N, C-alpha and C positions, 0 to 999 in steps of 0.2 A: 856748510860754511861755519867757521867759528865766529863767535861774537867777542868783541874786544871793548872793554870799558876804557875810555880815554880819560886819564887823570892829568890835569894841567892847571896852571894858575888861572884864577879868575879875578881875585881882588887886586886892587891897585888901579892900573890903567885898563879898565874893563873892556873898552872898545878895542884896544890893541890886542888884548888877550883873547877876545872873541875871534878876531881875525886869525890869530895864531892857532887857536883850537880848530878852526875850519881846516887849516892846513894839516893838522894832526889827523883829523877824520879822513881827509883825502889820502894821507899816507896809509892809514889802516885799510882803506878800500883798495889801494894799489897793491897791498900785500895779500889781497884775496879774502879779507875778513869783513865783517859787518861791524861798524862802529856804534857803540852806545856812548853818546857824548852828552853828559848831563848839563854842561854849560850851554850847548846849543839848544837843548830841550827846555831850559828854564830861563835863559836870558830874556829880559823884558817881561817875564811873567811874574816872577817873585822879586822882591827887593832884597838886595844884599844886606842892607842896614836893618830891616825889620823882620825879614823872613829867613834869616840865615839858618836857624835850627831846622825849620821845615824843609828848606832846600837840601840840607845835609841828610836828613832822613830819607828824602826822595832819592838822593844820589846813592845812598847806601843800599836802598832797595834795588835800584837799577844795577848796581855792582853785582848783586847776587845773581842776576840773570846772565851775566857775562861768563864766558869760558876763561878769559884771561884779562889781566889789567896791564895796560901799557902806560907808563908814567913819563911825561915829557918835561924836561927841565928840572931844576932844583925843587925838591918837594916843599910846598908851602904848608902852613899848619893844616889847612883843609885837606890837602893831598896826603898828609901824614895820617890823618884819620882814615882816609880811603885805603891807604896801603896797609894799615894795621888790620882793617876789616878784611881785606883781601887775604892777608896772611892767616887770619883766624879761620877763614873759609877754605883755606888750602888752594887758593887760586894761584896760577902761575903769574908772576909779575915780571915785566920787562921794563928796563929803564933806557930812555933815549935822551940824548941832548936835544935841545930845541932845534938845532940845525939839522938833525937827522931827518926830520920830516920833509925838508926841502931837497935832500940829497938824491932821492930816488925819483 
């Protein structure tokens, strides 16, 4: 099974974005892959305000473990960092509209 790094928005309405990223992980699973979802891994563990740099370093480490990166929605600044790293590592990147995760 391939592993897929889920890139999606977190900042802003964090509780709503956590619910959305759960749907994105379910979408990845329905596609037959294993999700690596850094938001679900770190939500409630690190603070967005005080641990942002540490969280991003962990996120980029997890990204290295994935076979592909799937980006959901319009890229936020954090997602842009992830996408640049994915490109630098030669990872395949797929882009989805937020609604795509609910379509299947």
